C-alpha positions in Angstrom: -8.2 -17.4 -10.5 -6.7 -15.3 -13.3 -8.5 -15.9 -16.6 -8.0 -14.7 -20.2 -10.2 -15.3 -23.2 -9.7 -14.9 -27.0 -9.9 -11.1 -26.7 -6.4 -11.1 -25.1 -5.0 -14.4 -26.4 -5.5 -13.5 -30.1 -4.0 -10.1 -29.6 -0.3 -10.9 -30.0 1.0 -7.8 -28.1 -1.4 -8.2 -25.2 -0.8 -11.9 -25.0 3.0 -11.8 -25.0 3.1 -9.1 -22.3 1.6 -11.5 -19.8 3.8 -14.1 -18.2 3.1 -17.0 -15.9 5.5 -18.5 -13.3 5.9 -21.9 -11.7 8.6 -22.5 -9.0 9.8 -25.6 -7.2 11.0 -24.4 -3.8 14.7 -25.0 -4.5 15.4 -22.2 -6.9 14.2 -23.9 -10.2 11.4 -22.4 -12.2 9.3 -22.5 -15.4 7.8 -19.5 -17.1 6.6 -18.2 -20.4 3.8 -16.1 -21.9 0.2 -17.1 -21.8 0.4 -18.3 -25.4 3.5 -20.3 -24.8 5.7 -18.2 -27.1 9.0 -17.5 -25.5 10.1 -13.9 -25.5 13.0 -14.2 -23.0 16.1 -16.4 -22.7 14.7 -17.2 -19.3 11.4 -18.6 -20.6 11.4 -22.4 -20.3 9.4 -25.3 -19.1 12.3 -26.6 -16.8 15.0 -24.4 -15.5 16.7 -26.6 -12.9 18.6 -25.5 -9.8 21.5 -27.9 -9.7 23.1 -26.3 -6.6 19.9 -25.1 -4.8 19.0 -22.3 -5.0 21.6 -21.5 -7.6 23.4 -23.4 -10.4 20.4 -22.8 -12.7 20.4 -24.4 -16.1 17.7 -24.3 -18.8 17.1 -27.9 -19.7 13.7 -28.0 -21.5 12.9 -24.8 -23.3 9.5 -25.8 -24.7 7.5 -28.3 -26.9 6.6 -28.1 -30.5 3.1 -29.3 -30.3 0.8 -30.6 -33.1 -2.6 -32.4 -32.8 -3.8 -34.6 -35.6 -7.6 -34.9 -35.8 -9.0 -37.3 -38.4 -5.8 -36.8 -40.4 -5.9 -33.0 -40.2 -2.9 -31.3 -38.5 -3.3 -28.3 -36.2 -0.5 -26.4 -34.4 -0.8 -25.6 -30.7 2.6 -24.0 -30.3 3.9 -20.6 -31.4 7.5 -19.3 -32.0 8.9 -16.0 -33.1 11.6 -15.6 -35.7 13.0 -12.6 -37.4 10.0 -10.9 -39.1 7.6 -13.9 -38.6 5.6 -15.9 -36.0 5.4 -19.6 -36.9 3.5 -21.6 -36.2 0.6 -19.5 -34.8 -1.0 -22.0 -32.5 -2.2 -19.1 -30.3 -4.9 -18.4 -32.8 -6.4 -21.8 -31.8 -6.5 -20.8 -28.1 -9.8 -20.2 -26.4 -8.7 -19.6 -22.8 -5.8 -19.3 -20.4 -6.2 -19.5 -16.7 -4.1 -19.7 -13.6 -6.1 -22.1 -11.4 -3.7 -22.5 -9.6 -1.4 -23.8 -12.3 -1.1 -22.5 -15.9 -4.0 -24.1 -17.9 -4.2 -23.6 -21.7 -7.4 -24.4 -23.6 -7.4 -24.9 -27.4 -10.3 -25.5 -29.8 -9.4 -27.2 -33.1 -11.3 -29.4 -35.5 -14.4 -29.5 -33.2 -12.2 -30.8 -30.3 -11.3 -29.0 -27.1 -7.8 -29.7 -25.8 -6.7 -28.6 -22.3 -3.1 -28.5 -21.3 -1.9 -27.9 -17.7 1.6 -27.8 -16.2 3.1 -27.5 -12.8 6.4 -27.9 -11.0 6.8 -30.4 -8.2 7.9 -28.8 -4.9 11.4 -29.8 -3.9 12.3 -31.4 -7.3 13.6 -30.2 -10.6 10.5 -31.6 -12.2 7.8 -30.3 -14.5 4.6 -32.2 -15.2 2.6 -31.5 -18.4 -0.8 -33.1 -18.9 -3.2 -32.9 -21.9 -6.9 -33.7 -21.8 -9.1 -34.0 -24.9 -12.7 -33.1 -24.5 -15.7 -33.3 -26.9 -13.9 -35.5 -29.3 -16.8 -37.9 -29.9 -15.7 -40.6 -32.4 -12.8 -38.5 -33.9 -9.4 -39.9 -34.2 -7.0 -37.7 -32.2 -3.2 -38.0 -32.0 -0.8 -35.7 -30.2 2.8 -35.1 -31.4 5.2 -33.5 -28.9 8.7 -32.5 -29.9 10.8 -31.4 -26.9 13.2 -28.5 -27.6 16.2 -28.6 -25.3 18.8 -26.0 -24.5 21.1 -27.3 -21.8 22.8 -24.1 -20.9 23.3 -21.6 -18.1 20.0 -19.6 -17.7 21.8 -16.3 -18.5 23.2 -17.7 -21.8 22.0 -18.9 -25.2 22.5 -22.1 -27.2 23.6 -22.4 -30.8 23.9 -25.4 -33.2 27.1 -27.2 -32.6 28.8 -30.5 -33.3 29.6 -31.4 -29.7 26.1 -32.1 -28.7 25.4 -35.8 -28.1 22.2 -36.7 -30.0 21.7 -40.1 -28.2 18.4 -40.8 -26.7 18.6 -43.4 -23.9 15.6 -45.7 -23.2 15.5 -46.8 -19.6 12.4 -48.8 -20.0 9.3 -48.5 -22.2 8.0 -45.3 -20.6 11.2 -43.4 -19.7 13.6 -41.8 -22.2 16.5 -39.5 -21.4 19.0 -37.2 -23.0 22.4 -35.8 -21.8 23.7 -33.8 -24.7 26.7 -32.4 -22.8 28.8 -34.3 -20.1 28.9 -31.3 -17.8 25.1 -31.2 -17.5 22.6 -33.5 -15.8 20.5 -36.0 -17.6 17.0 -35.0 -18.5 14.4 -37.8 -18.1 11.1 -37.9 -19.9 8.6 -40.1 -18.3 5.6 -40.5 -20.6 2.6 -42.6 -21.7 3.2 -42.2 -25.4 2.6 -45.0 -27.8 5.7 -44.3 -29.8 9.0 -42.4 -29.5 11.0 -41.5 -32.6 14.5 -40.7 -31.6 15.7 -38.9 -34.8 16.9 -35.5 -33.8 16.9 -32.1 -35.5 18.1 -28.5 -34.8 15.4 -25.9 -34.7 17.2 -22.6 -35.6 16.9 -18.9 -35.1 14.3 -18.5 -32.4 14.1 -14.8 -31.6 13.4 -13.5 -28.1 11.9 -10.1 -28.5 12.4 -8.9 -24.9 16.1 -9.7 -25.1 16.4 -7.7 -28.3 14.6 -4.9 -26.6 17.1 -5.0 -23.7 20.0 -4.8 -26.1 21.2 -8.3 -25.5 21.8 -11.3 -27.8 18.4 -12.5 -28.7 18.6 -15.4 -31.2 18.9 -19.1 -30.1 19.0 -22.6 -31.7 17.3 -25.4 -29.8 17.7 -29.2 -30.4 14.8 -31.6 -30.8 16.1 -35.0 -29.7 12.9 -37.0 -30.2 9.2 -37.0 -31.1 6.7 -38.5 -28.8 3.5 -39.7 -30.4 0.3 -40.1 -28.3 -2.9 -41.7 -29.5 -5.6 -40.1 -27.3 -8.6 -41.2 -29.3 -9.7 -43.6 -26.6 -8.2 -42.5 -23.3 -8.5 -38.8 -23.9 -5.3 -37.7 -22.1 -1.6 -37.6 -22.4 1.1 -37.1 -19.8 4.8 -36.2 -19.8 7.1 -35.6 -16.8 10.4 -33.8 -17.5 12.8 -34.2 -14.6 16.4 -34.6 -13.5 15.1 -37.8 -11.7 13.6 -41.0 -13.1 9.9 -40.9 -12.2 6.9 -43.0 -13.0 4.4 -41.3 -15.4 1.6 -42.9 -13.4 2.5 -40.6 -10.4 1.4 -37.4 -12.3 -2.1 -37.3 -10.9 -0.9 -37.8 -7.4 1.8 -35.2 -7.7 -0.8 -32.7 -9.1 -3.1 -33.3 -6.1 -0.3 -33.0 -3.6 0.8 -29.7 -5.1 -2.8 -28.4 -5.2 -3.3 -29.3 -1.5 0.0 -27.7 -0.5 -0.9 -24.4 -2.2 -4.4 -24.5 -1.0 -3.2 -24.8 2.6 -1.0 -21.7 2.3 -3.9 -19.5 1.2 -6.6 -21.0 3.3 -4.8 -20.3 6.5 -5.6 -16.6 5.9 -8.8 -15.2 7.2 -8.8 -12.4 4.7 -11.2 -12.6 1.8 -9.6 -9.8 -0.1 -8.5 -11.0 -3.6 -5.4 -8.9 -3.6 -4.2 -10.4 -0.3 -5.0 -13.9 -1.3 -3.2 -13.5 -4.6 -0.1 -12.0 -3.0 -0.1 -14.7 -0.3 0.0 -17.4 -3.0 2.7 -15.5 -4.8 4.8 -15.1 -1.5 5.3 -18.9 -1.4 7.1 -18.9 -4.7 10.0 -16.8 -3.4 10.8 -19.1 -0.4 13.4 -21.7 -1.3 15.9 -24.0 0.4 19.6 -23.2 0.9 21.1 -26.4 2.4 19.0 -27.3 5.4 17.7 -23.8 5.9 15.5 -21.4 3.9 16.3 -18.2 2.0 14.4 -15.9 -0.4 14.8 -15.6 -4.2 14.9 -11.8 -4.8 13.1 -12.0 -8.2 12.2 -14.0 -11.2 13.5 -14.7 -13.8 17.1 -13.7 -13.2 17.9 -13.1 -9.5 18.9 -15.6 -6.8 19.0 -14.8 -3.1 20.2 -11.3 -2.0 20.7 -10.3 1.6 19.1 -6.9 1.3 16.0 -8.2 -0.6 15.7 -11.2 1.8 15.6 -9.1 4.9 13.2 -6.5 3.5 10.9 -9.3 2.2 11.0 -11.6 5.2 8.1 -10.1 7.2 5.7 -10.0 4.3 6.6 -13.4 2.9 6.7 -15.4 6.2 5.3 -13.6 9.3 2.2 -12.1 7.8 1.4 -15.4 6.2 1.8 -17.3 9.5 5.0 -19.1 8.5 7.2 -17.9 11.4 9.3 -21.1 11.4 10.5 -20.2 7.9 11.4 -16.7 9.2 13.5 -18.3 12.0 15.2 -20.6 9.4 16.1 -17.6 7.1 17.5 -15.6 10.0 19.6 -18.6 11.2 20.9 -19.2 7.7 22.1 -15.7 7.2 23.6 -15.6 10.7 26.0 -18.3 9.5 27.3 -16.0 6.7 27.8 -12.8 8.8 31.5 -11.8 8.3 33.2 -8.8 9.9 29.8 -7.6 11.0 28.2 -7.7 7.5 25.5 -9.7 5.9 26.2 -11.0 2.3 24.7 -8.8 -0.4 24.6 -11.6 -2.9 25.3 -15.3 -3.2 26.7 -15.7 -6.8 25.1 -18.1 -9.2 28.2 -20.2 -9.7 28.7 -20.9 -6.0 31.7 -18.6 -5.3 32.2 -16.9 -2.0 29.4 -14.5 -1.0 29.8 -10.8 -1.8 29.6 -8.3 1.1 29.3 -5.0 -0.8 26.3 -3.6 1.0 25.8 -1.2 4.0 22.1 -1.7 4.4 21.4 -5.4 4.2 23.0 -5.9 7.6 20.8 -3.2 9.1 17.7 -4.6 7.6 18.6 -7.8 9.4 17.8 -6.1 12.7 14.4 -5.0 11.3 13.6 -8.6 10.3 14.5 -9.7 13.8 12.3 -6.9 15.3 9.5 -8.0 13.1 9.8 -11.7 14.2 9.6 -10.5 17.8 6.6 -8.4 17.0 4.7 -11.4 15.7 6.0 -14.1 18.0 7.6 -12.5 21.1 10.1 -15.3 20.8 12.9 -13.7 22.8 14.3 -17.0 23.9 15.0 -17.9 20.3 16.6 -14.6 19.6 18.8 -14.8 22.7 19.9 -18.4 21.9 20.6 -18.0 18.2 20.8 -14.4 17.1 21.7 -12.0 19.9 25.5 -12.7 19.9 25.6 -12.2 16.1 23.6 -9.0 16.4 25.8 -7.6 19.2 28.9 -8.5 17.2 27.5 -6.6 14.2 27.0 -3.5 16.3 30.6 -3.7 17.6 32.0 -4.0 14.1 30.1 -1.0 12.9 31.3 1.0 15.9 34.9 0.2 15.3 34.7 0.0 11.5 34.4 -2.7 8.9 34.8 -3.0 5.1 34.6 0.0 2.7 35.1 2.5 5.5 31.8 1.7 7.0 32.1 3.1 10.6 30.2 4.9 13.2 31.4 8.5 13.6 31.7 10.4 16.8 28.2 11.7 16.3 26.9 8.1 16.4 25.9 8.1 12.8 27.1 5.6 10.2 29.3 6.7 7.3 31.1 5.0 4.4 34.2 6.3 2.8 34.8 4.2 -0.4 33.4 6.2 -3.3 34.1 3.3 -5.8 31.7 0.9 -4.2 27.9 1.1 -4.5 26.8 0.3 -1.0 23.2 1.3 -0.6 20.2 -0.2 -2.4 20.6 2.4 -5.1 23.5 0.3 -6.4 23.7 0.6 -10.2 27.3 0.6 -11.5 28.6 0.7 -15.1 32.2 -0.3 -15.3 33.9 2.1 -12.8 31.0 4.6 -12.7 28.8 4.5 -9.6 25.6 5.9 -11.1 24.0 7.1 -7.9 27.0 8.0 -5.6 25.8 8.2 -2.0 29.1 8.1 -0.2 29.2 9.5 3.3 26.1 9.4 5.5 22.9 8.2 3.6 19.6 9.1 5.1 18.1 5.6 5.2 21.2 4.1 6.7 20.9 6.4 9.7 17.2 5.5 10.0 18.0 1.8 9.9 21.0 2.2 12.3 18.8 4.0 14.8 16.1 1.4 14.4 18.7 -1.3 15.0 20.0 0.4 18.2 16.5 0.8 19.6 15.7 -2.8 18.7 18.9 -4.0 20.5 18.0 -1.9 23.5 14.6 -3.7 23.6 16.1 -7.1 23.2 18.8 -6.6 25.8 16.3 -5.4 28.3 13.9 -8.3 27.7 16.6 -11.0 28.0 18.1 -9.5 31.1 21.3 -7.7 29.9 20.7 -4.1 31.3 24.2 -2.9 30.6 23.8 -3.6 26.9 20.4 -2.0 26.9 21.9 1.2 28.4 24.8 1.2 25.9 22.4 1.0 22.9 20.1 3.6 24.4 22.9 6.1 24.8 24.1 5.6 21.3 20.6 5.9 19.9 20.0 9.2 21.8 23.2 10.7 20.3 22.3 9.4 16.8 18.9 11.0 17.1 20.2 14.4 18.1 23.0 14.3 15.4 20.6 13.2 12.7 18.1 16.0 13.3 20.9 18.6 13.3 22.6 17.3 10.1 19.8 16.1 7.8 16.9 18.5 8.2 16.4 20.6 5.1 14.6 23.6 6.4 14.0 25.2 3.0 12.3 22.1 1.5 10.7 20.8 4.8 12.1 17.4 4.3 15.4 15.5 4.7 18.7 15.6 2.8 19.5 12.4 1.0 23.2 12.2 1.8 25.5 14.3 4.1 29.2 13.8 3.6 31.1 15.7 6.4 34.4 14.2 5.3 34.5 16.2 2.0 33.7 19.7 0.9 30.6 18.5 -0.9 27.4 20.2 0.2 24.6 18.0 1.5 22.8 16.2 -1.3 19.2 17.6 -1.2 18.0 15.5 -4.2 14.3 14.6 -3.7 14.5 10.8 -3.3 12.3 8.2 -1.5 15.0 7.1 1.0 13.9 9.5 3.6 10.5 7.8 3.9 12.3 5.1 6.1 13.0 7.8 8.7 9.3 7.9 9.2 8.1 4.4 8.5 10.4 2.3 10.6 9.1 1.4 14.1 11.7 3.5 15.8 11.9 7.0 14.3 14.2 9.9 15.0 11.7 12.6 13.8 9.2 14.7 15.6 5.5 14.4 14.5 5.8 17.7 12.7 8.9 16.8 10.7 7.5 13.3 10.0 4.3 14.8 8.5 6.4 17.2 6.4 8.5 14.4 5.0 5.4 12.3 4.1 3.8 15.3 2.4 6.9 16.1 0.4 7.3 12.4 -0.7 3.6 12.1 -1.7 3.8 15.4 -3.6 6.9 14.6 -5.6 7.4 10.9 -5.7 4.2 9.0 -5.1 2.4 6.9 -7.7 -0.1 4.1 -7.2 2.6 1.6 -8.0 5.2 2.8 -5.5 7.6 5.7 -5.2 9.7 7.3 -7.9 13.4 7.0 -7.2 14.0 10.7 -8.1 11.7 13.7 -8.4 10.6 14.6 -12.0 11.7 18.1 -11.2 15.3 17.0 -11.0 17.4 17.4 -14.2 18.7 13.9 -13.9 15.2 12.4 -13.9 14.5 9.6 -16.4 10.8 8.8 -16.9 11.3 5.6 -18.9 13.4 2.6 -18.2 14.4 1.0 -21.5 17.2 0.4 -24.0 20.5 -1.5 -23.7 22.2 -2.3 -20.4 24.0 1.0 -20.2 20.8 3.0 -20.8 18.9 0.9 -18.3 21.5 0.8 -15.6 22.1 4.6 -15.9 18.4 5.2 -15.2 17.7 2.4 -12.7 17.5 4.8 -9.7 17.0 8.0 -11.5 13.2 8.0 -11.8 11.7 4.5 -12.1 9.0 3.7 -9.6 10.0 1.0 -7.1 7.0 -1.0 -5.9 8.6 -2.2 -2.6 8.6 1.4 -1.4 4.8 1.4 -1.4 5.0 -0.6 1.9 7.1 2.0 3.8 5.0 4.8 2.3 1.7 3.2 3.5 3.3 2.8 7.0 4.4 6.4 7.1 1.1 7.7 5.7 -0.9 6.0 8.5 1.7 7.1 11.1 1.3 10.8 10.4 -2.4 10.8 9.3 -3.9 8.4 11.8 -5.9 5.3 11.0 -9.4 6.8 10.5 -11.9 5.8 7.8 -10.8 8.6 5.4 -7.2 7.4 5.5 -8.2 3.8 5.2 -10.4 4.5 2.2 -7.6 6.5 0.5 -5.1 3.6 0.9 -7.7 1.1 -0.3 -8.3 3.3 -3.4 -4.6 3.2 -4.2 -4.4 -0.5 -3.8 -7.5 -1.0 -6.0 -5.8 0.8 -8.8 -2.7 -1.2 -8.2 -4.4 -4.6 -8.1 -5.0 -4.5 -11.8 -1.3 -4.9 -12.3 -1.6 -8.5 -11.1 -3.1 -9.5 -14.5 -0.9 -7.3 -16.7 2.7 -8.5 -16.4 3.9 -11.4 -14.1 0.5 -12.9 -13.4 -0.4 -12.9 -9.7 2.9 -11.1 -8.9 4.3 -7.6 -8.6 7.0 -6.3 -10.9 10.3 -5.0 -9.8 9.9 -1.4 -11.1 7.7 0.8 -13.3 8.3 3.7 -15.6 8.3 7.0 -13.6 6.1 8.6 -16.2 2.5 7.6 -16.7 1.1 5.1 -17.6 3.9 3.5 -15.5 4.7 0.5 -17.7 6.0 -2.4 -15.7 9.8 -3.1 -16.1 12.6 -5.2 -14.7 11.8 -8.6 -13.1 8.2 -9.5 -13.7 8.0 -11.1 -10.2 9.9 -9.4 -7.3 10.0 -10.7 -3.8 10.1 -7.4 -1.9 7.4 -5.9 -4.1 5.0 -8.6 -3.2 6.1 -8.8 0.4 6.0 -5.1 1.3 2.6 -4.5 -0.1 1.2 -7.6 1.6 2.9 -6.6 4.9 1.7 -3.0 4.9 -1.9 -4.0 4.1 -2.1 -6.4 7.0 -0.2 -4.4 9.6 -2.2 -1.2 9.0 -5.6 -2.9 9.1 -6.5 -2.4 5.5 -7.3 -6.2 5.4 -8.0 -8.5 8.2 -5.0 -10.1 9.8 -4.5 -13.9 9.4 -6.2 -15.9 12.1 -3.9 -17.7 14.5 -3.4 -21.4 13.8 -2.1 -24.1 16.1 0.6 -25.0 13.6 2.2 -22.6 11.1 2.4 -23.7 7.5 5.9 -24.7 6.6 7.6 -25.2 3.3 7.9 -28.9 2.5 
């Protein structure tokens, strides 16, 4: 349980820097700050996924909440406007906790009011419940004014004359609105005594984090109705906001079902470690449905499912947590979208054709399959469903696919389109590829070699010796070529990029990509070279939150990630710390230093420092990036799948925490 008291809640800066997240397993979500003040365009009580896991629209932004006690009015909500915060309901807060849902506790007029909210798994539904305690004989009424947006979650709403103000009453306890014909209806199931359907525009909400990011930051929201609850006798009030018509009486049952579902996910772990249990709970929030199969949301609040992120995150999110059926589902789903030997980089929000502008997502697919086999030894499944796809991918890379991606005569993989950002360092501003890595990138060779050795193993296990020999021969040549081309004798580490097709000298920038040449199961490096790489990366790039994307000694280094989109994109991979890289670094560190007590204690010390972050930004989650310079302020998405997954995986696989006990039946997403 994550818990905050008045010391944090009454400090505006501290409170608004902490964000909670609820998800529904189909791409929808709810999130805001611990005081309910929205600082992002993405903060809302119901962002629905209308084409799961995409097609996201912000339906219900928030409530304006007032409690009336013996005729005295008290505000519970808080909003930010230009130069002002009004009302300031957070000054009435006593406590916020995540247990497992967001629970807000207010104390006003001698009465304690507790509000909890949660999303229903598999539905675009948010349940909000209020409980009044210690009221005695006082008269207590609650006024809720829903503030609706009805917009794409990347956009903003402004007052307009097109909005349909009509409130539809389906029966006594269900009202709905549909302000625009191209959006779904939003239903409010409630147990209010009265509903006043006179509507108003609330204008000029300001979102501080959008302003800080150099984006439009002012929004108008419409209040279609006011719901009046008399809680003097019954002591509670309930409202369900949904794209479906539901019965308000089902709220308690839905809450218990969701508590049980989440409890099962965490209780199936044997580990008592708080970090591990917290990250296991977080892992579930990234696993969502895509059609009949599963996929992974790369990060909240603005990413959908990306191929690269999904494959990197798959082992930590599913296999470590005992959910191998979900791993199989994800691998099968992406197999359906392989085209010309490439995995999609991204599925666009609006449902257009997938984008294939990535060289590494496809190679991470092999590592995800290898990890599945490590945990399950399910070679029959791989042979039946994945091996033909994997073999076809190899053949496409040998003969060449999009963007000049092709295996050279030295058995290494090169790309020849300088205008496309193909590696994970993929920032691009207009036609400017910020981190050009054209040619042969170090981690691509590491992943390619790992893929070849993985295929050699699979082919041998499923009885195709000719294939096994073919992949073995290619891998041996790649290993020899790699060591000749990439070793930087002067710095005792690896070059970042080698481009033999141009006159450019090898790129010797000190970046973290080379750590994969050590960390992956199948490595091309000798023990001596592997140790040198780890030492160099630790010296120049390591922080307790992950690895810097560029050495501070480099003139291009940017120690802070902030400003408008140009400033941020131009620094994205030029210094910021990437948390997901902590996983490969821990793997590599154990590989070259052994698994003795001293090494274990060192890693536990790093993780102990890191675990404090779980209460500082996205509660219970790991941020996408951090500033390269101390104190390493969290930046980017406040909840990132591969950040959570890679730390969780590395902790388990290296024995820093006990592995999950085997169960007869793996927990599966409902």
